[in-house]
VODORO-847130 format. One line per field, with one value per residue (C-alpha): x, y, z; residue number from 0. Coordinates in steps of 0.02 Angstrom, whole numbers, plus 50000, padded with zeros to 5 digits. Example, Ala and Ser with C-alpha at 12.3 -4.5 7.8 and 13.67 -1.06 7.14 Angstrom:
REM residues 2
east <- (50615/50684);
north <- (49775/49947);
up <- (50390/50357);
nr <- (0/1);
END
This chain:
REM residues 388
east <- (50614/50505/50517/50352/50313/50244/50147/50308/50376/50507/50529/50536/50590/50464/50512/50362/50313/50402/50265/50078/49989/49910/49754/49586/49474/49299/49166/48981/48895/48920/48776/48791/48793/48720/48865/48860/49007/48962/49048/49141/49118/49252/49255/49287/49454/49427/49265/49200/49298/49288/49189/49063/48930/48871/48988/49037/49074/49177/49034/49137/49260/49122/49021/49175/49215/49042/49068/49229/49133/48996/49125/49192/49020/48985/48826/48838/48762/48741/48729/48771/48889/49041/48980/48993/48808/48799/48988/49009/48868/48700/48531/48517/48685/48643/48479/48572/48697/48555/48476/48639/48701/48535/48535/48715/48667/48531/48652/48785/48666/48731/48641/48610/48526/48519/48515/48357/48374/48317/48468/48366/48289/48343/48413/48331/48257/48143/48065/47943/47931/47799/47925/48053/47931/47890/48075/48101/47952/48027/48191/48110/48011/48173/48251/48097/48076/48256/48212/48319/48283/48307/48414/48320/48465/48471/48411/48501/48339/48239/48372/48359/48170/48110/48059/48066/48040/47861/47919/48030/47891/47774/47892/47960/47787/47721/47862/47853/47666/47693/47860/47843/47981/48060/48193/48350/48342/48505/48569/48724/48810/48874/49054/49007/48899/48892/48724/48647/48678/48523/48449/48291/48244/48373/48558/48532/48578/48470/48318/48363/48378/48205/48131/48216/48154/47979/47980/48035/47905/47768/47813/47919/47862/47927/48101/48231/48359/48440/48613/48704/48852/48895/49069/49010/49015/48929/48784/48764/48759/48627/48521/48526/48469/48310/48269/48116/48151/48189/48250/48436/48566/48687/48847/48915/49052/49216/49314/49240/49171/49261/49189/49017/49001/49066/48932/48908/48931/48844/48659/48683/48650/48769/48777/48766/48869/48850/49021/49121/49283/49231/49258/49448/49437/49313/49397/49476/49317/49209/49335/49336/49147/49142/49251/49107/48995/49106/49101/49284/49279/49466/49506/49378/49460/49636/49590/49494/49576/49737/49635/49567/49722/49697/49510/49540/49665/49550/49407/49504/49432/49364/49282/49175/49331/49367/49313/49477/49580/49459/49482/49670/49676/49564/49688/49840/49753/49724/49535/49547/49676/49685/49669/49539/49370/49204/49191/49379/49376/49545/49616/49522/49663/49845/49988/50054/49881/49879/50057/50011/49857/49971/50094/49959/49874/50040/50077/49911/49948/49796/49878/49861/50017/50132/50254/50115/50054/50230/50254/50088/50124/50294/50207/50089/50234/50328/50181/50191/50376/50446/50583/50529);
north <- (49486/49562/49726/49817/49962/50127/50261/50359/50214/50161/49994/49975/49823/49730/49590/49471/49373/49208/49121/49144/49229/49107/49039/49095/48947/48936/49005/49038/49193/49345/49377/49563/49620/49552/49541/49504/49499/49548/49410/49418/49295/49188/49198/49047/49096/48979/49063/49240/49363/49505/49667/49601/49469/49359/49320/49140/49088/48952/48889/48771/48908/49038/48928/48867/49046/49067/48911/48990/49143/49040/48930/49083/49141/49277/49294/49311/49456/49379/49454/49628/49761/49658/49517/49640/49672/49792/49779/49611/49508/49517/49469/49291/49243/49337/49241/49076/49136/49175/49004/48909/49010/49001/48811/48806/48914/48791/48646/48738/48816/48987/49153/49236/49389/49421/49576/49615/49756/49810/49770/49667/49828/49908/50085/50195/50312/50171/50136/50212/50200/50064/49966/49986/49919/49770/49732/49736/49619/49494/49490/49487/49334/49244/49287/49233/49073/49030/49044/49199/49372/49518/49672/49796/49870/50048/50057/50150/50147/50227/50360/50402/50412/50471/50655/50676/50594/50541/50416/50330/50321/50251/50117/50063/50068/49952/49830/49834/49803/49634/49566/49403/49445/49607/49671/49776/49941/49990/50168/50159/50325/50391/50355/50171/50202/50374/50329/50338/50524/50604/50443/50461/50609/50741/50780/50864/50721/50790/50788/50615/50551/50619/50524/50361/50379/50416/50253/50160/50248/50199/50013/49984/49803/49765/49840/49737/49873/50005/49979/50145/50157/50343/50338/50473/50414/50568/50554/50368/50403/50537/50424/50275/50386/50422/50243/50167/50047/49875/49935/49903/50015/49907/50000/49992/50116/50033/50181/50194/50021/49990/50143/50122/49939/49972/50105/50255/50266/50133/50140/50223/50155/50048/49989/49810/49770/49727/49760/49720/49738/49591/49480/49485/49518/49379/49276/49422/49525/49388/49357/49542/49556/49405/49508/49631/49485/49467/49655/49679/49839/49866/49698/49730/49893/49821/49687/49794/49965/49905/49842/50014/50066/49917/49953/50135/50082/49954/50079/50231/50326/50270/50176/50064/49970/49905/49732/49714/49722/49606/49473/49498/49460/49307/49240/49279/49197/49036/49047/49037/48984/49140/49329/49349/49434/49442/49589/49610/49701/49630/49773/49909/49950/49996/49880/49996/49994/49804/49796/49908/49800/49648/49739/49797/49628/49541/49661/49614/49429/49396/49265/49086/49042/49195/49103/49060/49241/49304/49181/49231/49416/49390/49302/49449/49572/49467/49470/49660/49661/49681/49568/49555);
up <- (49425/49291/49196/49180/49061/49120/49026/48991/48889/49014/49101/49290/49388/49495/49612/49618/49770/49783/49882/49890/50033/50156/50072/50139/50177/50107/50221/50241/50174/50285/50406/50439/50257/50096/49974/49787/49667/49490/49392/49226/49084/49001/48811/48701/48621/48472/48419/48400/48507/48381/48405/48279/48297/48438/48582/48616/48795/48875/48982/49090/49142/49163/49280/49373/49420/49494/49598/49661/49721/49804/49889/49979/50033/49906/49808/49619/49524/49353/49178/49240/49176/49231/49117/48970/48947/48802/48778/48693/48771/48683/48756/48685/48762/48923/48936/48919/49050/49170/49146/49167/49315/49406/49387/49449/49598/49648/49636/49738/49863/49811/49810/49641/49568/49381/49274/49175/49049/48877/48769/48646/48578/48414/48406/48537/48407/48351/48522/48645/48835/48810/48704/48843/48972/48861/48838/49025/49047/48926/49020/49192/49136/49093/49261/49359/49258/49301/49486/49518/49583/49466/49461/49352/49256/49195/49015/48877/48777/48918/48944/48758/48742/48913/48911/49099/49270/49233/49101/49230/49359/49227/49162/49331/49408/49273/49307/49497/49499/49418/49483/49578/49703/49764/49643/49653/49558/49477/49455/49346/49321/49154/49203/49181/49027/48943/48865/49039/49062/49138/49205/49310/49202/49247/49242/49412/49529/49670/49556/49490/49669/49708/49561/49609/49788/49725/49626/49783/49891/49768/49783/49941/49957/49782/49804/49896/49873/49764/49688/49673/49555/49554/49634/49755/49936/50006/49885/49923/50111/50086/49976/50094/50238/50139/50090/50176/50318/50249/50078/50061/49984/49883/49852/49676/49723/49679/49751/49927/49966/50133/50219/50140/50188/50363/50384/50494/50682/50787/50753/50583/50409/50307/50128/50072/49917/49734/49663/49508/49604/49714/49561/49582/49769/49808/49947/50044/50026/50098/50236/50279/50290/50405/50522/50530/50579/50732/50767/50721/50619/50634/50554/50418/50368/50386/50259/50133/50140/50055/49906/49862/49762/49647/49631/49588/49457/49377/49372/49314/49166/49047/49191/49081/49026/49201/49141/49046/49206/49294/49161/49159/49345/49323/49195/49302/49451/49354/49340/49149/49023/48914/48912/48776/48794/48705/48588/48579/48746/48796/48690/48786/48908/48877/48917/49054/49135/49134/49201/49347/49384/49393/49506/49628/49634/49664/49806/49887/49873/49764/49654/49718/49616/49600/49487/49365/49369/49334/49190/49112/49130/49046/48901/48880/48881/48752/48634/48642/48600/48776/48841/49023);
nr <- (0/1/2/3/4/5/6/7/8/9/10/11/12/13/14/15/16/17/18/19/20/21/22/23/24/25/26/27/28/29/30/31/32/33/34/35/36/37/38/39/40/41/42/43/44/45/46/47/48/49/50/51/52/53/54/55/56/57/58/59/60/61/62/63/64/65/66/67/68/69/70/71/72/73/74/75/76/77/78/79/80/81/82/83/84/85/86/87/88/89/90/91/92/93/94/95/96/97/98/99/100/101/102/103/104/105/106/107/108/109/110/111/112/113/114/115/116/117/118/119/120/121/122/123/124/125/126/127/128/129/130/131/132/133/134/135/136/137/138/139/140/141/142/143/144/145/146/147/148/149/150/151/152/153/154/155/156/157/158/159/160/161/162/163/164/165/166/167/168/169/170/171/172/173/174/175/176/177/178/179/180/181/182/183/184/185/186/187/188/189/190/191/192/193/194/195/196/197/198/199/200/201/202/203/204/205/206/207/208/209/210/211/212/213/214/215/216/217/218/219/220/221/222/223/224/225/226/227/228/229/230/231/232/233/234/235/236/237/238/239/240/241/242/243/244/245/246/247/248/249/250/251/252/253/254/255/256/257/258/259/260/261/262/263/264/265/266/267/268/269/270/271/272/273/274/275/276/277/278/279/280/281/282/283/284/285/286/287/288/289/290/291/292/293/294/295/296/297/298/299/300/301/302/303/304/305/306/307/308/309/310/311/312/313/314/315/316/317/318/319/320/321/322/323/324/325/326/327/328/329/330/331/332/333/334/335/336/337/338/339/340/341/342/343/344/345/346/347/348/349/350/351/352/353/354/355/356/357/358/359/360/361/362/363/364/365/366/367/368/369/370/371/372/373/374/375/376/377/378/379/380/381/382/383/384/385/386/387);
END
């Protein structure tokens, strides 16, 4: 038994699982959908975990977690928002992460895509769209030299200096004309990063969608897909209907992913996946999508629908701090030996929020060792002055 705090300042009793859920065996990558988990990083707790200065990573634990995802058939989306890009992880460390993870992917036979952005730039007021394009080019070169495909991440700098849609078409056109392999374009909504308000040149989402689709239409052979992280299932469905044939829609919607991955009625469009929530949900998510491979839509939804309550909790506002809950669950699941994050981000969520994340994950049977998870959660509560 464990007593968990709620937002009202009271303690409620939770009876943890006594035995783990049946383990899901490793399996091959799903065939019917392309599925990437955006993976978190493991900080080195003995070095810099403050909000200041360069992050230090525990490379062994960070890469071991990627091997865990590959073992279960998921691809890894590396150096993305889940890895704290712009929230504790700077470009030099991200570049090293890309190089190491890409090498690990080759050794493991795992699929990987890596984020290329512009976070090496100084304050946005000091840059121009040409500077933004050059920064993208520098990062794309690192990704391509590592042997990985790129996700062209939304740029805070471009959002700050672009005066309208033409700047986006100019910058993205310059990049797509020179990429060696097709890339994934990333539309990250302001709920994930307030600095991206008005991306694609307008706060009108219909107009922004038109600009994104114009970029894709200009270079359809250079765009593998579009990752949409707007938490709006209807808008994602409408956008994917307008994508050229052969250009994927990768859902980044951590609220509606089961229905979006399943897709519309037979013959309709579906979304592939590039999701931060598939970091903690890796094995059951891969297992569920393999049910789609067999045509069993009912089993797919039966496996994934119960996970949505946890996902919605982890990604509740302020959404950008979802990484804190993701790392908590990695610690409770035994994938790392501490609950400490780069940039001090382990303090970005309240104790009641973390307690509810534990409770929901335990209810889903996500912890390979429930007794270890309970013991670790009790230690965290004790540090905060609660006798669990």
